[in-house]
C-alpha positions in Angstrom: 3.6 -1.8 17.4 1.7 0.4 15.1 -2.0 -0.1 14.4 -4.0 2.2 12.0 -6.9 2.0 9.6 -8.5 3.9 7.0 -11.4 5.0 9.6 -11.6 4.9 13.3 -13.7 1.7 13.0 -11.2 0.0 11.3 -8.5 1.0 13.5 -10.7 0.1 16.3 -11.3 -3.3 15.2 -7.8 -4.3 14.1 -6.7 -2.9 17.9 -9.6 -5.5 19.1 -8.3 -8.3 17.1 -4.6 -7.7 18.5 -5.8 -8.0 21.9 -8.2 -11.2 21.4 -6.1 -14.4 22.1 -8.4 -16.8 19.8 -7.4 -14.3 16.8 -3.9 -14.0 17.9 -3.7 -17.7 17.7 -5.3 -18.1 14.1 -3.0 -15.5 12.8 0.2 -17.3 14.2 -1.5 -20.5 12.9 -1.8 -18.9 9.4 1.7 -16.9 9.5 3.3 -20.3 10.5 1.5 -22.0 7.5 3.0 -19.4 5.0 6.2 -20.2 3.4 9.0 -19.3 5.4 7.1 -19.1 8.4 8.1 -16.9 11.4 11.0 -14.6 11.2 12.6 -14.0 14.5 13.8 -10.3 14.9 12.7 -9.1 11.4 9.8 -6.6 11.2 6.2 -7.7 10.2 3.3 -6.1 8.3 0.0 -7.5 8.5 -3.2 -6.7 6.9 -6.6 -7.5 8.3 -9.9 -6.9 6.7 -12.3 -5.3 9.2 -16.2 -5.3 8.7 -18.3 -2.6 9.9 -22.0 -2.1 10.2 -23.4 1.1 11.5 -20.4 2.7 12.7 -19.6 -0.8 15.0 -17.3 -3.8 14.5 -19.0 -6.7 13.0 -15.5 -8.9 12.4 -11.7 -8.7 11.5 -10.0 -11.4 9.4 -6.6 -11.9 8.7 -5.8 -11.3 4.9 -1.9 -11.4 4.4 1.4 -10.3 5.8 5.1 -9.9 4.7 8.2 -9.4 6.3 9.6 -6.0 6.2 13.7 -6.6 4.8 16.0 -3.5 5.7 14.8 -1.8 2.5 11.2 -1.5 3.1 11.3 -0.2 6.4 
């Protein structure tokens, strides 16, 4: 797994999102609702929106995702 952001605070917010059980449950629900649902064994890229205020993570929210096909790795 790789986690990255444009700035340190965005990366921190994404990492916190990925270890928060309620956030992961919402992420799982969102991906399952999308066309194609889960694709076992296929790499996945997820875009989150992380809101920062005064150098603190305020919130992180799922925006979209896409499955990486062999030609897009």
